[in-house]
Backbone as JSON Lines, residues from 0, in Angstrom:
{"i":0,"aa":"X","n":[21.24,62.32,16.83],"ca":[21.55,60.97,17.25],"c":[21.63,60.05,16.05]}
{"i":1,"aa":"X","n":[22.6,59.16,16.01],"ca":[22.7,58.19,14.94],"c":[22.35,56.82,15.45]}
{"i":2,"aa":"X","n":[21.45,56.14,14.79],"ca":[21.12,54.76,15.15],"c":[21.6,53.88,14.02]}
{"i":3,"aa":"X","n":[22.52,52.95,14.32],"ca":[23.15,52.15,13.29],"c":[22.7,50.71,13.41]}
{"i":4,"aa":"X","n":[22.34,50.1,12.31],"ca":[21.84,48.74,12.35],"c":[22.39,47.96,11.18]}
{"i":5,"aa":"X","n":[22.63,46.64,11.39],"ca":[23.27,45.82,10.38],"c":[22.31,45.0,9.55]}
{"i":6,"aa":"X","n":[21.04,45.0,9.85],"ca":[20.12,44.17,9.11],"c":[20.17,44.55,7.64]}
{"i":7,"aa":"X","n":[20.3,43.55,6.75],"ca":[20.43,43.85,5.33],"c":[19.14,44.42,4.75]}
{"i":8,"aa":"X","n":[18.02,44.04,5.31],"ca":[16.73,44.6,4.88],"c":[15.96,44.91,6.15]}
{"i":9,"aa":"X","n":[15.97,46.16,6.55],"ca":[15.58,46.51,7.9],"c":[14.13,46.96,8.01]}
{"i":10,"aa":"X","n":[13.54,46.66,9.16],"ca":[12.19,47.1,9.45],"c":[12.18,48.61,9.66]}
{"i":11,"aa":"X","n":[11.2,49.28,9.05],"ca":[11.05,50.73,9.23],"c":[10.62,51.07,10.64]}
{"i":12,"aa":"X","n":[10.18,50.08,11.42],"ca":[9.71,50.36,12.78],"c":[10.81,50.91,13.67]}
{"i":13,"aa":"X","n":[12.05,50.46,13.49],"ca":[13.14,50.99,14.31],"c":[13.26,52.5,14.15]}
{"i":14,"aa":"X","n":[13.3,52.94,12.9],"ca":[13.4,54.37,12.64],"c":[12.21,55.14,13.15]}
{"i":15,"aa":"X","n":[11.02,54.56,12.99],"ca":[9.81,55.24,13.45],"c":[9.79,55.38,14.97]}
{"i":16,"aa":"X","n":[10.26,54.35,15.67],"ca":[10.31,54.42,17.14],"c":[11.31,55.46,17.6]}
{"i":17,"aa":"X","n":[12.46,55.52,16.95],"ca":[13.46,56.53,17.31],"c":[12.92,57.93,17.05]}
{"i":18,"aa":"X","n":[12.29,58.11,15.91],"ca":[11.77,59.43,15.56],"c":[10.71,59.88,16.56]}
{"i":19,"aa":"X","n":[9.89,58.95,17.03],"ca":[8.81,59.31,17.95],"c":[9.32,59.58,19.36]}
{"i":20,"aa":"X","n":[10.58,59.23,19.64],"ca":[11.14,59.45,20.98],"c":[12.31,60.43,20.97]}
{"i":21,"aa":"X","n":[12.46,61.17,19.88],"ca":[13.45,62.25,19.85],"c":[14.72,61.96,19.11]}
{"i":22,"aa":"X","n":[14.81,60.82,18.42],"ca":[16.03,60.46,17.7],"c":[15.83,60.49,16.2]}
{"i":23,"aa":"X","n":[16.93,60.39,15.48],"ca":[16.91,60.3,14.03],"c":[17.87,59.19,13.64]}
{"i":24,"aa":"X","n":[17.34,58.11,13.11],"ca":[18.16,56.95,12.81],"c":[18.72,56.97,11.4]}
{"i":25,"aa":"X","n":[19.92,56.43,11.26],"ca":[20.5,56.18,9.94],"c":[20.84,54.7,9.87]}
{"i":26,"aa":"X","n":[20.78,54.13,8.67],"ca":[21.05,52.72,8.47],"c":[22.49,52.54,8.03]}
{"i":27,"aa":"X","n":[23.25,51.77,8.77],"ca":[24.66,51.53,8.44],"c":[24.77,50.64,7.2]}
{"i":28,"aa":"X","n":[25.58,51.06,6.26],"ca":[25.79,50.28,5.03],"c":[27.27,50.11,4.73]}
{"i":29,"aa":"X","n":[28.09,50.19,5.76],"ca":[29.54,50.02,5.58],"c":[30.27,51.32,5.86]}
{"i":30,"aa":"X","n":[31.58,51.19,6.09],"ca":[32.39,52.37,6.34],"c":[33.18,52.24,7.62]}
{"i":31,"aa":"X","n":[33.94,53.27,7.91],"ca":[34.83,53.27,9.06],"c":[34.03,53.39,10.36]}
{"i":32,"aa":"X","n":[34.13,52.38,11.21],"ca":[33.36,52.36,12.45],"c":[33.75,53.5,13.37]}
{"i":33,"aa":"X","n":[35.05,53.81,13.45],"ca":[35.51,54.88,14.31],"c":[34.99,56.23,13.87]}
{"i":34,"aa":"X","n":[34.96,56.47,12.58],"ca":[34.44,57.74,12.06],"c":[32.96,57.88,12.37]}
{"i":35,"aa":"X","n":[32.22,56.79,12.2],"ca":[30.79,56.83,12.49],"c":[30.53,57.06,13.97]}
{"i":36,"aa":"X","n":[31.32,56.4,14.81],"ca":[31.14,56.58,16.25],"c":[31.46,58.0,16.68]}
{"i":37,"aa":"X","n":[32.38,58.65,15.99],"ca":[32.71,60.03,16.31],"c":[31.6,60.99,15.9]}
{"i":38,"aa":"X","n":[30.85,60.63,14.87],"ca":[29.85,61.54,14.33],"c":[28.44,61.27,14.84]}
{"i":39,"aa":"X","n":[28.18,60.04,15.29],"ca":[26.84,59.66,15.73],"c":[26.79,59.6,17.26]}
{"i":40,"aa":"X","n":[25.61,59.74,17.8],"ca":[25.45,59.86,19.24],"c":[25.19,58.55,19.96]}
{"i":41,"aa":"X","n":[24.67,57.55,19.26],"ca":[24.34,56.28,19.89],"c":[24.24,55.18,18.86]}
{"i":42,"aa":"X","n":[24.19,53.96,19.34],"ca":[24.18,52.78,18.47],"c":[23.01,51.88,18.83]}
{"i":43,"aa":"X","n":[22.26,51.46,17.82],"ca":[21.21,50.48,17.99],"c":[21.59,49.24,17.21]}
{"i":44,"aa":"X","n":[21.77,48.13,17.91],"ca":[22.04,46.84,17.27],"c":[20.73,46.09,17.19]}
{"i":45,"aa":"X","n":[20.27,45.84,15.98],"ca":[18.91,45.35,15.77],"c":[18.82,43.83,15.85]}
{"i":46,"aa":"X","n":[17.59,43.34,15.68],"ca":[17.36,41.92,15.56],"c":[17.87,41.39,14.24]}
{"i":47,"aa":"X","n":[17.83,40.07,14.1],"ca":[18.31,39.45,12.87],"c":[18.69,38.01,13.1]}
{"i":48,"aa":"X","n":[19.64,37.52,12.3],"ca":[20.06,36.12,12.37],"c":[20.94,35.82,13.57]}
{"i":49,"aa":"X","n":[21.63,34.71,13.48],"ca":[22.41,34.18,14.61],"c":[23.87,34.61,14.54]}
{"i":50,"aa":"X","n":[24.47,34.77,15.7],"ca":[25.9,35.05,15.81],"c":[26.66,33.73,15.67]}
{"i":51,"aa":"X","n":[27.74,33.76,14.9],"ca":[28.51,32.53,14.7],"c":[29.07,32.05,16.04]}
{"i":52,"aa":"X","n":[28.87,30.77,16.38],"ca":[29.37,30.26,17.66],"c":[30.87,30.42,17.87]}
{"i":53,"aa":"X","n":[31.63,30.53,16.8],"ca":[33.07,30.74,16.95],"c":[33.35,32.03,17.71]}
{"i":54,"aa":"X","n":[32.42,32.96,17.67],"ca":[32.6,34.23,18.38],"c":[32.63,34.03,19.89]}
{"i":55,"aa":"X","n":[32.01,32.96,20.37],"ca":[32.05,32.7,21.81],"c":[32.67,31.33,22.11]}
{"i":56,"aa":"X","n":[33.6,30.92,21.24],"ca":[34.44,29.77,21.52],"c":[33.78,28.42,21.38]}
{"i":57,"aa":"X","n":[32.75,28.31,20.55],"ca":[32.06,27.04,20.36],"c":[32.01,26.67,18.88]}
{"i":58,"aa":"X","n":[31.82,25.38,18.63],"ca":[31.54,24.9,17.29],"c":[30.04,24.94,17.06]}
{"i":59,"aa":"X","n":[29.63,24.93,15.79],"ca":[28.21,24.88,15.46],"c":[27.65,23.55,15.94]}
{"i":60,"aa":"X","n":[26.58,23.61,16.74],"ca":[26.02,22.41,17.35],"c":[24.75,21.92,16.67]}
{"i":61,"aa":"X","n":[24.17,22.72,15.81],"ca":[22.97,22.27,15.11],"c":[22.86,23.01,13.79]}
{"i":62,"aa":"X","n":[22.0,22.53,12.93],"ca":[21.87,23.1,11.61],"c":[20.84,24.19,11.49]}
{"i":63,"aa":"X","n":[20.36,24.71,12.62],"ca":[19.3,25.71,12.59],"c":[19.82,27.13,12.57]}
{"i":64,"aa":"X","n":[21.13,27.3,12.58],"ca":[21.68,28.65,12.66],"c":[21.63,29.36,11.31]}
{"i":65,"aa":"X","n":[21.33,30.64,11.36],"ca":[21.37,31.51,10.19],"c":[22.43,32.56,10.46]}
{"i":66,"aa":"X","n":[23.64,32.35,9.94],"ca":[24.78,33.17,10.33],"c":[25.26,34.06,9.19]}
{"i":67,"aa":"X","n":[25.86,35.16,9.57],"ca":[26.4,36.15,8.64],"c":[27.7,36.68,9.25]}
{"i":68,"aa":"X","n":[28.84,36.01,8.98],"ca":[30.1,36.42,9.6],"c":[30.5,37.86,9.3]}
{"i":69,"aa":"X","n":[30.13,38.37,8.14],"ca":[30.45,39.77,7.82],"c":[29.7,40.7,8.77]}
{"i":70,"aa":"X","n":[28.44,40.42,8.98],"ca":[27.66,41.24,9.92],"c":[28.24,41.14,11.33]}
{"i":71,"aa":"X","n":[28.63,39.92,11.74],"ca":[29.24,39.76,13.06],"c":[30.44,40.68,13.22]}
{"i":72,"aa":"X","n":[31.29,40.72,12.21],"ca":[32.51,41.54,12.3],"c":[32.18,43.02,12.27]}
{"i":73,"aa":"X","n":[31.27,43.42,11.4],"ca":[30.9,44.84,11.33],"c":[30.31,45.32,12.65]}
{"i":74,"aa":"X","n":[29.4,44.52,13.21],"ca":[28.79,44.93,14.47],"c":[29.81,44.98,15.6]}
{"i":75,"aa":"X","n":[30.74,44.04,15.59],"ca":[31.78,44.05,16.62],"c":[32.6,45.33,16.54]}
{"i":76,"aa":"X","n":[32.98,45.72,15.33],"ca":[33.76,46.95,15.15],"c":[32.96,48.17,15.61]}
{"i":77,"aa":"X","n":[31.68,48.21,15.28],"ca":[30.85,49.33,15.71],"c":[30.7,49.34,17.22]}
{"i":78,"aa":"X","n":[30.46,48.18,17.81],"ca":[30.32,48.11,19.26],"c":[31.59,48.62,19.94]}
{"i":79,"aa":"X","n":[32.74,48.18,19.48],"ca":[34.0,48.61,20.08],"c":[34.19,50.12,19.93]}
{"i":80,"aa":"X","n":[33.85,50.66,18.77],"ca":[34.05,52.09,18.52],"c":[33.12,52.94,19.39]}
{"i":81,"aa":"X","n":[31.87,52.55,19.51],"ca":[30.93,53.33,20.32],"c":[31.2,53.17,21.81]}
{"i":82,"aa":"X","n":[31.49,51.96,22.24],"ca":[31.74,51.76,23.67],"c":[33.03,52.44,24.11]}
{"i":83,"aa":"X","n":[34.02,52.51,23.22],"ca":[35.27,53.2,23.55],"c":[35.05,54.68,23.8]}
{"i":84,"aa":"X","n":[34.0,55.23,23.19],"ca":[33.65,56.65,23.36],"c":[32.56,56.84,24.41]}
{"i":85,"aa":"X","n":[32.23,55.78,25.13],"ca":[31.2,55.83,26.18],"c":[29.85,56.31,25.65]}
{"i":86,"aa":"X","n":[29.54,55.95,24.4],"ca":[28.26,56.33,23.82],"c":[27.24,55.22,24.04]}
{"i":87,"aa":"X","n":[25.97,55.57,24.2],"ca":[24.97,54.57,24.56],"c":[24.72,53.55,23.46]}
{"i":88,"aa":"X","n":[24.44,52.34,23.89],"ca":[24.19,51.23,22.97],"c":[22.94,50.48,23.45]}
{"i":89,"aa":"X","n":[21.99,50.29,22.52],"ca":[20.8,49.5,22.78],"c":[20.82,48.31,21.83]}
{"i":90,"aa":"X","n":[20.75,47.1,22.37],"ca":[20.69,45.89,21.56],"c":[19.32,45.26,21.67]}
{"i":91,"aa":"X","n":[18.77,44.87,20.52],"ca":[17.45,44.26,20.46],"c":[17.56,42.85,19.89]}
{"i":92,"aa":"X","n":[17.07,41.87,20.61],"ca":[17.07,40.46,20.22],"c":[18.49,40.0,19.88]}
{"i":93,"aa":"X","n":[18.83,39.8,18.61],"ca":[20.2,39.47,18.25],"c":[21.17,40.49,18.84]}
{"i":94,"aa":"X","n":[20.77,41.77,18.85],"ca":[21.63,42.81,19.38],"c":[21.99,42.61,20.84]}
{"i":95,"aa":"X","n":[21.03,42.11,21.64],"ca":[21.31,41.82,23.05],"c":[22.31,40.68,23.17]}
{"i":96,"aa":"X","n":[22.13,39.66,22.33],"ca":[23.06,38.54,22.33],"c":[24.45,39.0,21.9]}
{"i":97,"aa":"X","n":[24.51,39.89,20.91],"ca":[25.79,40.4,20.43],"c":[26.52,41.15,21.53]}
{"i":98,"aa":"X","n":[25.81,41.99,22.27],"ca":[26.43,42.73,23.37],"c":[27.07,41.76,24.36]}
{"i":99,"aa":"X","n":[26.34,40.71,24.71],"ca":[26.88,39.74,25.66],"c":[28.13,39.05,25.11]}
{"i":100,"aa":"X","n":[28.08,38.66,23.85],"ca":[29.23,37.97,23.23],"c":[30.42,38.91,23.1]}
{"i":101,"aa":"X","n":[30.18,40.14,22.65],"ca":[31.28,41.08,22.45],"c":[31.99,41.44,23.75]}
{"i":102,"aa":"X","n":[31.29,41.3,24.87],"ca":[31.89,41.6,26.17],"c":[32.41,40.35,26.89]}
{"i":103,"aa":"X","n":[32.37,39.2,26.19],"ca":[32.98,38.0,26.74],"c":[32.04,36.94,27.25]}
{"i":104,"aa":"X","n":[30.74,37.08,27.0],"ca":[29.78,36.08,27.41],"c":[29.56,35.03,26.34]}
{"i":105,"aa":"X","n":[28.67,34.07,26.62],"ca":[28.36,33.01,25.67],"c":[26.85,32.93,25.46]}
{"i":106,"aa":"X","n":[26.46,32.11,24.47],"ca":[25.05,31.92,24.14],"c":[24.68,30.45,24.18]}
{"i":107,"aa":"X","n":[23.42,30.19,24.44],"ca":[22.83,28.87,24.2],"c":[22.43,28.86,22.72]}
{"i":108,"aa":"X","n":[22.92,27.89,21.98],"ca":[22.71,27.92,20.53],"c":[21.29,27.61,20.1]}
{"i":109,"aa":"X","n":[20.54,26.91,20.93],"ca":[19.14,26.66,20.58],"c":[18.34,26.38,21.84]}
{"i":110,"aa":"X","n":[17.2,27.06,21.96],"ca":[16.25,26.77,23.03],"c":[14.87,26.62,22.41]}
{"i":111,"aa":"X","n":[14.02,25.9,23.08],"ca":[12.65,25.71,22.62],"c":[11.71,26.68,23.34]}
{"i":112,"aa":"X","n":[10.59,26.95,22.69],"ca":[9.51,27.66,23.35],"c":[9.61,29.17,23.37]}
{"i":113,"aa":"X","n":[10.52,29.75,22.58],"ca":[10.68,31.2,22.59],"c":[10.53,31.82,21.2]}
{"i":114,"aa":"X","n":[10.07,31.08,20.23],"ca":[9.96,31.59,18.87],"c":[8.5,31.71,18.47]}
{"i":115,"aa":"X","n":[8.08,32.95,18.2],"ca":[6.71,33.17,17.74],"c":[5.66,33.05,18.82]}
{"i":116,"aa":"X","n":[5.94,33.63,19.98],"ca":[4.98,33.56,21.08],"c":[5.1,34.83,21.92]}
{"i":117,"aa":"X","n":[4.31,34.9,22.97],"ca":[4.42,35.97,23.96],"c":[4.5,35.34,25.34]}
{"i":118,"aa":"X","n":[5.23,35.98,26.24],"ca":[5.36,35.46,27.6],"c":[5.72,36.59,28.55]}
{"i":119,"aa":"X","n":[5.61,36.33,29.82],"ca":[5.93,37.32,30.84],"c":[7.42,37.3,31.16]}
{"i":120,"aa":"X","n":[7.95,38.45,31.55],"ca":[9.32,38.53,32.06],"c":[9.3,39.28,33.39]}
{"i":121,"aa":"X","n":[10.29,38.99,34.24],"ca":[10.48,39.69,35.51],"c":[11.68,40.62,35.37]}
{"i":122,"aa":"X","n":[11.53,41.89,35.69],"ca":[12.56,42.89,35.47],"c":[13.15,43.41,36.78]}
{"i":123,"aa":"X","n":[14.44,43.69,36.77],"ca":[15.07,44.36,37.91],"c":[14.59,45.82,37.93]}
{"i":124,"aa":"X","n":[14.74,46.51,39.07],"ca":[14.17,47.86,39.19],"c":[14.61,48.84,38.1]}
{"i":125,"aa":"X","n":[15.88,48.84,37.7],"ca":[16.33,49.81,36.69],"c":[15.59,49.63,35.38]}
{"i":126,"aa":"X","n":[15.34,48.4,34.98],"ca":[14.6,48.15,33.75],"c":[13.1,48.3,33.98]}
{"i":127,"aa":"X","n":[12.64,47.91,35.15],"ca":[11.21,48.04,35.46],"c":[10.76,49.5,35.39]}
{"i":128,"aa":"X","n":[11.66,50.43,35.66],"ca":[11.32,51.84,35.56],"c":[10.95,52.23,34.14]}
{"i":129,"aa":"X","n":[11.37,51.44,33.16],"ca":[11.07,51.73,31.75],"c":[9.88,50.93,31.23]}
{"i":130,"aa":"X","n":[9.76,49.66,31.64],"ca":[8.76,48.79,31.03],"c":[7.84,48.09,32.03]}
{"i":131,"aa":"X","n":[8.04,48.33,33.32],"ca":[7.23,47.67,34.33],"c":[7.93,46.48,34.94]}
{"i":132,"aa":"X","n":[7.39,46.02,36.05],"ca":[8.03,44.94,36.82],"c":[7.87,43.59,36.12]}
{"i":133,"aa":"X","n":[6.72,43.31,35.54],"ca":[6.45,42.0,34.94],"c":[5.65,42.16,33.65]}
{"i":134,"aa":"X","n":[6.23,42.77,32.63],"ca":[5.5,42.95,31.37],"c":[5.38,41.64,30.6]}
{"i":135,"aa":"X","n":[4.39,41.57,29.75],"ca":[4.29,40.49,28.77],"c":[4.96,40.98,27.49]}
{"i":136,"aa":"X","n":[5.84,40.16,26.94],"ca":[6.64,40.58,25.78],"c":[6.47,39.58,24.64]}
{"i":137,"aa":"X","n":[6.78,40.04,23.43],"ca":[6.83,39.13,22.29],"c":[8.14,38.34,22.33]}
{"i":138,"aa":"X","n":[8.23,37.31,21.52],"ca":[9.42,36.45,21.56],"c":[9.63,35.83,20.19]}
{"i":139,"aa":"X","n":[10.81,36.14,19.58],"ca":[11.1,35.66,18.23],"c":[12.5,35.06,18.14]}
{"i":140,"aa":"X","n":[13.0,34.48,19.21],"ca":[14.39,34.02,19.2],"c":[14.49,32.53,19.51]}
{"i":141,"aa":"X","n":[15.57,31.92,19.04],"ca":[15.84,30.52,19.39],"c":[17.22,30.38,20.03]}
{"i":142,"aa":"X","n":[18.0,31.47,20.07],"ca":[19.23,31.5,20.85],"c":[18.98,32.38,22.08]}
{"i":143,"aa":"X","n":[19.85,32.25,23.07],"ca":[19.66,33.04,24.28],"c":[20.99,33.19,25.01]}
{"i":144,"aa":"X","n":[21.06,34.19,25.86],"ca":[22.24,34.4,26.7],"c":[22.45,33.19,27.6]}
{"i":145,"aa":"X","n":[23.7,32.74,27.68],"ca":[24.06,31.65,28.59],"c":[24.93,32.23,29.7]}
{"i":146,"aa":"X","n":[26.25,32.12,29.59],"ca":[27.13,32.77,30.57],"c":[27.11,34.27,30.32]}
{"i":147,"aa":"X","n":[26.83,35.05,31.34],"ca":[26.73,36.5,31.19],"c":[28.13,37.11,31.27]}
{"i":148,"aa":"X","n":[28.42,38.06,30.39],"ca":[29.72,38.72,30.35],"c":[30.02,39.36,31.7]}
{"i":149,"aa":"X","n":[31.3,39.4,32.1],"ca":[31.66,39.91,33.43],"c":[31.18,41.32,33.74]}
{"i":150,"aa":"X","n":[31.11,42.19,32.74],"ca":[30.71,43.57,32.99],"c":[29.21,43.78,32.94]}
{"i":151,"aa":"X","n":[28.45,42.72,32.64],"ca":[27.0,42.82,32.53],"c":[26.32,42.11,33.7]}
{"i":152,"aa":"X","n":[25.04,42.4,33.89],"ca":[24.23,41.63,34.81],"c":[22.86,41.41,34.18]}
{"i":153,"aa":"X","n":[22.21,40.33,34.57],"ca":[20.87,40.04,34.06],"c":[19.91,41.09,34.57]}
{"i":154,"aa":"X","n":[19.02,41.55,33.68],"ca":[18.05,42.58,34.05],"c":[16.61,42.1,33.89]}
{"i":155,"aa":"X","n":[16.41,40.94,33.25],"ca":[15.07,40.37,33.13],"c":[15.2,38.88,32.83]}
{"i":156,"aa":"X","n":[14.2,38.13,33.3],"ca":[14.16,36.68,33.09],"c":[12.76,36.27,32.69]}
{"i":157,"aa":"X","n":[12.67,35.25,31.82],"ca":[11.4,34.59,31.56],"c":[11.1,33.64,32.71]}
{"i":158,"aa":"X","n":[9.87,33.14,32.75],"ca":[9.49,32.23,33.83],"c":[10.31,30.94,33.82]}
{"i":159,"aa":"X","n":[10.84,30.55,32.64],"ca":[11.65,29.34,32.58],"c":[13.12,29.59,32.92]}
{"i":160,"aa":"X","n":[13.44,30.83,33.34],"ca":[14.8,31.16,33.74],"c":[15.67,31.74,32.65]}
{"i":161,"aa":"X","n":[15.18,31.78,31.41],"ca":[15.96,32.35,30.32],"c":[16.21,33.83,30.56]}
{"i":162,"aa":"X","n":[17.46,34.26,30.4],"ca":[17.8,35.67,30.54],"c":[17.18,36.44,29.38]}
{"i":163,"aa":"X","n":[16.41,37.47,29.69],"ca":[15.69,38.23,28.68],"c":[16.21,39.66,28.51]}
{"i":164,"aa":"X","n":[17.13,40.09,29.37],"ca":[17.73,41.42,29.22],"c":[19.04,41.45,30.0]}
{"i":165,"aa":"X","n":[19.98,42.25,29.51],"ca":[21.25,42.45,30.2],"c":[21.54,43.95,30.25]}
{"i":166,"aa":"X","n":[22.19,44.38,31.33],"ca":[22.58,45.78,31.48],"c":[24.03,45.83,31.94]}
{"i":167,"aa":"X","n":[24.73,46.88,31.51],"ca":[26.1,47.09,31.96],"c":[26.08,47.69,33.36]}
{"i":168,"aa":"X","n":[27.11,47.36,34.14],"ca":[27.15,47.85,35.5],"c":[27.36,49.34,35.62]}
{"i":169,"aa":"X","n":[28.04,49.97,34.64],"ca":[28.32,51.4,34.74],"c":[28.12,52.17,33.43]}
{"i":170,"aa":"X","n":[28.32,51.52,32.29],"ca":[28.19,52.19,30.99],"c":[26.73,52.16,30.51]}
{"i":171,"aa":"X","n":[26.34,53.08,29.62],"ca":[24.98,53.09,29.09],"c":[24.79,52.04,28.0]}
{"i":172,"aa":"X","n":[24.76,50.77,28.41],"ca":[24.62,49.65,27.49],"c":[23.5,48.76,28.0]}
{"i":173,"aa":"X","n":[22.52,48.51,27.13],"ca":[21.32,47.75,27.49],"c":[20.98,46.8,26.36]}
{"i":174,"aa":"X","n":[20.73,45.55,26.69],"ca":[20.32,44.56,25.7],"c":[18.98,43.96,26.08]}
{"i":175,"aa":"X","n":[18.03,43.94,25.13],"ca":[16.67,43.47,25.35],"c":[16.41,42.31,24.4]}
{"i":176,"aa":"X","n":[15.99,41.15,24.92],"ca":[15.8,40.0,24.05],"c":[14.53,40.08,23.21]}
{"i":177,"aa":"X","n":[13.52,40.81,23.67],"ca":[12.28,40.92,22.89],"c":[12.4,42.06,21.88]}
{"i":178,"aa":"X","n":[11.31,42.31,21.15],"ca":[11.3,43.32,20.08],"c":[10.41,44.5,20.48]}
{"i":179,"aa":"X","n":[10.96,45.52,21.14],"ca":[10.15,46.66,21.57],"c":[9.6,47.48,20.41]}
{"i":180,"aa":"X","n":[10.25,47.41,19.25],"ca":[9.72,48.16,18.1],"c":[8.38,47.6,17.64]}
{"i":181,"aa":"X","n":[8.05,46.38,18.06],"ca":[6.76,45.77,17.76],"c":[5.81,45.85,18.96]}
{"i":182,"aa":"X","n":[6.2,46.62,19.95],"ca":[5.36,46.88,21.13],"c":[5.32,48.38,21.35]}
{"i":183,"aa":"X","n":[4.96,49.09,20.31],"ca":[5.05,50.55,20.29],"c":[3.8,51.16,19.67]}
{"i":184,"aa":"X","n":[2.67,51.12,20.37],"ca":[1.46,51.7,19.81],"c":[1.61,53.21,19.62]}
{"i":185,"aa":"X","n":[1.04,53.77,18.55],"ca":[0.17,53.11,17.57],"c":[0.93,52.52,16.38]}
{"i":186,"aa":"X","n":[2.27,52.51,16.42],"ca":[3.05,52.02,15.29],"c":[2.86,50.52,15.08]}
{"i":187,"aa":"X","n":[2.93,49.77,16.16],"ca":[2.79,48.32,16.1],"c":[2.44,47.84,17.51]}
{"i":188,"aa":"X","n":[1.57,46.84,17.6],"ca":[1.08,46.41,18.9],"c":[0.98,44.89,18.95]}
{"i":189,"aa":"X","n":[2.15,44.24,19.07],"ca":[2.16,42.78,19.21],"c":[1.45,42.32,20.48]}
{"i":190,"aa":"X","n":[1.61,43.08,21.55],"ca":[1.06,42.69,22.84],"c":[0.12,43.8,23.32]}
{"i":191,"aa":"X","n":[-1.15,43.51,23.39],"ca":[-2.15,44.5,23.79],"c":[-1.86,45.04,25.19]}
{"i":192,"aa":"X","n":[-1.85,46.36,25.28],"ca":[-1.67,47.0,26.57],"c":[-0.23,47.28,26.95]}
{"i":193,"aa":"X","n":[0.74,46.82,26.15],"ca":[2.16,47.07,26.45],"c":[2.71,48.17,25.53]}
{"i":194,"aa":"X","n":[3.5,49.05,26.1],"ca":[4.16,50.12,25.34],"c":[5.62,50.17,25.76]}
{"i":195,"aa":"X","n":[6.52,49.76,24.86],"ca":[7.95,49.71,25.19],"c":[8.74,50.77,24.45]}
{"i":196,"aa":"X","n":[8.05,51.81,23.98],"ca":[8.76,52.97,23.43],"c":[9.74,53.59,24.42]}
{"i":197,"aa":"X","n":[9.5,53.52,25.74],"ca":[10.48,54.08,26.67],"c":[11.9,53.51,26.53]}
{"i":198,"aa":"X","n":[12.04,52.31,25.95],"ca":[13.37,51.78,25.71],"c":[14.11,52.61,24.65]}
{"i":199,"aa":"X","n":[13.4,53.03,23.62],"ca":[13.99,53.9,22.62],"c":[14.23,55.3,23.19]}
{"i":200,"aa":"X","n":[13.32,55.75,24.06],"ca":[13.51,57.04,24.7],"c":[14.76,57.01,25.59]}
{"i":201,"aa":"X","n":[14.99,55.88,26.25],"ca":[16.2,55.73,27.08],"c":[17.44,55.95,26.21]}
{"i":202,"aa":"X","n":[17.48,55.33,25.02],"ca":[18.64,55.49,24.14],"c":[18.8,56.95,23.75]}
{"i":203,"aa":"X","n":[17.71,57.6,23.35],"ca":[17.78,58.99,22.93],"c":[18.23,59.89,24.07]}
{"i":204,"aa":"X","n":[17.71,59.65,25.27],"ca":[18.06,60.51,26.41],"c":[19.5,60.31,26.86]}
{"i":205,"aa":"X","n":[20.07,59.14,26.61],"ca":[21.46,58.88,26.98],"c":[22.44,59.56,26.01]}
{"i":206,"aa":"X","n":[21.95,59.92,24.84],"ca":[22.83,60.5,23.81],"c":[23.24,61.93,24.17]}
């Protein structure tokens, strides 16, 4: 299995979580997206900075964005190449937002109360089978899904109504707004008593 991520300086936790659930991750550093999609089994779009609002038809509305247009384009090419081959895709934090944008959805450019905290989410049954009905999750984001892409549906919500996960209706595509690699004991335990390694196992099993 290939796990591809665009973060310029990536957390080793992603690779460790994949390895512990049956996968072997590689870090994308450029190259032909189609060739990589042909050779790798799945795609992991990691956390990171903000997606440029132009990607979802908006102008920049505040000065808090940390954007990388090159990363936006690279991830879009990878997403298109993997999804065209019906290969599984897991998006984490920024990655979940990217999935929504790449499929035609939009984002809220800034929200309060979701950066550097933990909170509960409510999950639909398909996601609850992996992480429980109402887990407590970490939260490191200030953007969030707004209009959901036509092929996706919301799979989890925070108590304030913020969409916290999206799933594709038929393809193996899942986006999670929190950081499961930091909820993976004994590797990392942001939230005591929570284990979200099954999200990485889902990616590996779909490959």
